[in-house]
N, C-alpha and C positions, 0 to 999 in steps of 0.2 A: 420470411427471410429469402430476399432470392439467390436463385440455384447460380453459381458460379461455373456449370455447366465444364470445370477444368478436371480430369482425370485423377485418382486416387494414386500417389506415389509411394512408394513403400517406407517405411519411416526407416531412418537410420538412428545407429546406437549415441549417445551425446557422448563426448571424447571421455565427456566424466566422467561414466560409467563406465568399468569394468566390463571388460570384451567376454569375460568370462558367467559373470553377473547372468542371473533366471531370469526371461523375460517374456514378456506374453502380453500380445496386442488383438486388440478387436476391430474391423471397420465398420462404419454406424454412414445411416445417410440421416440426417438430423432437419429436418423439415427443407430435404429434399438438397444436404448441401451436404458431398461428401465429410467424414471426420474420422479420424483414426487414434483412438487411443495404444498407447502401452506403458507396461508400468516393468521394471528394472529395478535391481538391487542397487544399491549407492554404499554399500559398506553398511557402519556399524558405528556408532555414538563412542565417546571415550568410556563408557559404562560399559557398551557391547549390546545398547539394542539397535536393532535392524533396522537400516533407513529405506528408504523407497523411492523413485523418483517417476511421476508422469508425465509422459510427451503428450500432449495431446496437437493433433497436428490435422486442420484444413487446408483445402487450395493454398490458402493465403497465408496463414501464419503456423507456428510452430513453437509451442509454448512447453516447461516444462517445472514441474512444480514437484518438490518432495512433503513426505510427509511430519521435517523435521520445522517446525515454525509455523505450519504449513506456506514456507518460501514460496515465493516466484523464484527460481534460479534464471531464466531466459525467456525472452520472448522477440520472433525473428520474425524482421516483417520487411518487406519492399518498399523496395527507394522508387525516384519517378521510372528507373531504366531497367526495372525489373529485380536488381541485385538484393539481396536480403541481407541483413545485418543483426545481431544481439542489439535489440535498442533499449535493456533495460543493465544494471549494473549487477552484479556479481563472481560469486567465487568459484574455483573451481570442483572444490569439495569441500566436505562439512566442516572441516578443518579449519577454512577459510571464515565458514559463518560465525564458529565458535570464536575467534580471534577477534572478528570485526565486527558483535555482537552488539556494542554500544552506539553502532550504528544504525542497527534494525534493517541492513540491505534487504528489503526483497518479502516480510517476514510479514503474517499479520500480528499483529500486537494489540493488547487488554493484557486483565481486565477493563484497562480506561487508560485507550491509545490519549497520548497528548497528556498533560500534567494536572495533575492535584496539589493545592499547596499545602504542604509543609506535611503533606504523603496525611491527612487528618480531612474528615468529612463527618458529619452526622446524617444519621438515617434514623426515624421515629425515636424520638429522643436517647438515640447509641450514639457512641461516639466508637469511629475505627479510623484507627492508624495502617499507611501501606508504607514498609520501609522506606527510608528514603536511598534516591539513586540518581537526583539530578539536584546537586547544591543542596539548597533545605526545602527541595521537592520531591513528590514521584512522581515518574517519567514509563509512561508506556504499561501500566501494572506494578512499578517495583524492581527489584534487583535479578528478581528469576520470575518473567513473567511467559504469555503464551508463545511467544518468540522462540523459546529455548525448549519447549515441551514436545515429545514425540507424538504427535497425533496418529487417533486411528482413517484408517484411509479406507475407501470404498470405488471400483471405479463404477461409471455411470453411462449406460451408451451414449453422453454426453459432453461427460466429463473425471471428476474426480470430485466425490464428498471428501471434508476431511470431521472429523469430530474429537472434541476434548474434552474430558470431563474433569470440572476443577474444583475441588474438596471446598466441603464449608472451613474459612477462614483461611484460603491459599492468600500469602502476601497482604493476612489481614481480613480482605474482603469477605461481607457475611454470606452466607448459603452455598448451597451445590449448583453448580451454575453447569448445565450441559449446552457445549456452543458447536454449531456443526456451522462448516464454509461450504461453499460450493462452487466451483469453477469449472462453465461453462462453456464451450467457445464450438458459436457457428458460425462460421466465412470469419467474416474481420474484425468481429467483435467478441472480444470476454465477459462475460457477464458473471459477478459474484456475488452472491447473495449468502448471507450472513443469520443464522434460526437460534435462537438462545430459551433454553426455563431455566428456572430457578426453584428453590423450595423453601427460598426465603426470601424477602425484599433487601434488596443488593442494588449498586450503583454495573453500570456496563457501557463502555465506547469502544467498539474496534473495528479496525481499518487492517488496510492496507499499507505497508509504507516501504513499496517499489517505489527506486530512483530512477528515472528515463532519462535516458540522452538520446534523443530521437536522427541525431548523427552517427548514432554509433557506440557503444560502450566505454571503448577506448580512446575517444574521436579529441577528446577536450573541452572545452568548459560549454556549458547550455546558454553563454547567457546571448549568442547573437538568433538563437530561438523565439518565437514570436507565439506570446500570450495573451488569450481572452479569457478575465474572469466574469462569468452570472453576478455581481456583487457590486453593488455600491455602499457596503458599509464592512467593515470591520472591528476587529476589537484589539484594538491596545493593548500593549503590556508590560509591566514593571520590569524595574531591571532581575527578575527572579523568571522571565520569559511567562508569568500567570498574568491571564487577564486583568486589567484594572477596572472589567463592569459596563466601564460606557463601548456604545456601538457606537465607533466616528462614521466621518463621512468619508469616500476616496477622493471625492471631487479637491481636486488642486492640490493632491498630494503624489510622490513616489506609487502610493498605492492603487493609483486608477489605473485598473487595466480592465476597462466598460469597454474599451476599443485596442485590437491588435497593438502591441508594445514588445519589442525586445526587450528579457528578460532582465538584460544590463543595462536598462536604456538608462534606470536612474537610482541602481544599485549603490552606485558610490556616491548620492547626494548626501547635501549635509544635513539630513534630519534626523531626530532622536530615536525615533524606532528603529530605525536600520542602522545605527549605531547599537543600542541595544542588542540586537540577534547578529550582527556583523553581518545582512544582507534582510533578506527576506524570510519569517521564522513566525508566521502570520495565521491566524484562523480570517476565514473573510467570510461573511454573513451571505448567505445561496437566496438568489429572489425566487420565490413562487415557491409552489409544495408540490406532493408527489412526485414523481421520475422526471426529472428536468436536467438541462445542462447548466453540468458549473464551470467549465474549464473547455478550451480548444484550444488545440499546443502546432505553433507551423515551423517544420526546420526547413528553410531556406536554401539550403545548403544542398538534403536528398531530395527534399520535397515530401520525409513522411508527416502525417499529421496525427494527433489524437485528441479525441473528442473525448472527453468524462462525465457521463451522468451518473446521476446517483438520486435517491429519496430521503438522505440527510442532509440536515440544516446548515450544514457551513462544509468549508473545506480547506483546511489547510496546507498554504502553499509554502514550501522549504525550499531555499536556491543552495542546497549543498553548504551553507560557508562552514559547518564543521570539518568536513574533508580536508584532510591535509595532506595528501599524500604516502601518508605511511603504508595506506593499504593499497594492497596490488590485485587487480582483478583478474577475470582470468583471462582476457585480452591479454596480460602478463606486462602492463602498462599500468603504474602508481594511478590513483585518484584522488587529483589535490583538488582544490576549494573549489565547488563552479560545475563538479566533471557529472552532476546529476540536479533530476529535480524532482521533488513530490510534490503528489495532488493528494492527499488524506483525505477522503471524505469521511466524516465525522460530527458528532457532536461539537461543542463549545470546549474548548478546554474549561477546567475546574468548575463544568456544570454545580458539580453536588454542594459548592458552595457560593453558588450561585443562584436566588430561585427565580432570578427575571431570565437566565436563559430556560432554551428548551433541556426540559425533566431528561435527565440520564436513568431514570429509578425505571430497578423495571421487579416486577410480582406475581407469584407463584400465578398461574393459572393465566397469565396473559405476555404468551411468548414474544421474543423481540422477530422482526423481520423488515432487513434491511437489502436496499440492492441498488449496487455499482456496475456501472459497464464501462468498460474500456473499448473504445472502436477506433481502427487505425486504419487511414486514408493514404492517398498518395495528392498532394501540389501538383498538377503538371505547368 
């Protein structure tokens, strides 16, 4: 990682953290790049469980993460003039996230991110049922998923590690599952590492559900922001947003982002798939194997850029279609339709019921490991 050569500044406590909260911090140099990690109290849940916020600061980015649902609370990044703004949607306190839990803003979702048809799947001859929470389907792990759990947190020299133990039978899923999520900051890149082990065969699909708006979290819609996806195929869905099983070409459709295209350029086209989802809420099949680029986004107004790379086989592009202005963000403005976009690196939706899709089965003795990076830059 290139040494950015800037002096480390003293990290200020975010407004949402009480001034009386106990704080601890440490300054490190990671790969020659200055980094400060600060831990602060963040009140308690409604049940009185203590919450914490971890602030990671490099010379370019300031990122805040909480042990509640492993949420990313904020990412402050500079525009082309050097002015920083928070570029992910979020709320000022735990109560805001609790009230908005159906949106999953900023959370790590699981055990199974995205949808499982009818909440039912079969594994090694046994049928399992996840409680329904999205019409006739199970979404993001059921009614009480990873996003509503208080994780155990540990400060690392380069960030923070969050750990969750999901017991056998949790939301109907088999096996005791131990999940680790590591948020690692180096310069202008946030690296998210996911690892998990199980003591029984199970299924697993974890991802981060941050909503980005590169112009700033309360700046309006993202429809003018320009998206490129490393994908020539996507998975069409039925009326319940469950994949049909087809891997359809994006060529000649509003789903073709192989060349840089504004998010809103074709979002209102007369297209059956767009009508089903009210916009984009589809899994895109990523080209290549191993760590490679999934998406690149540019905000022409601010010059901010985001590059997403991953080891996962797909990315769910969601254009914030179900935001309706009833939630007020940390900036004091309502989050209306298309106020943010999500790029959820993942396995495909409903994979446990689609043998032709890449498998999400996790077996004892075979740990899962996945990496996604968010790299932020500026286009002059």
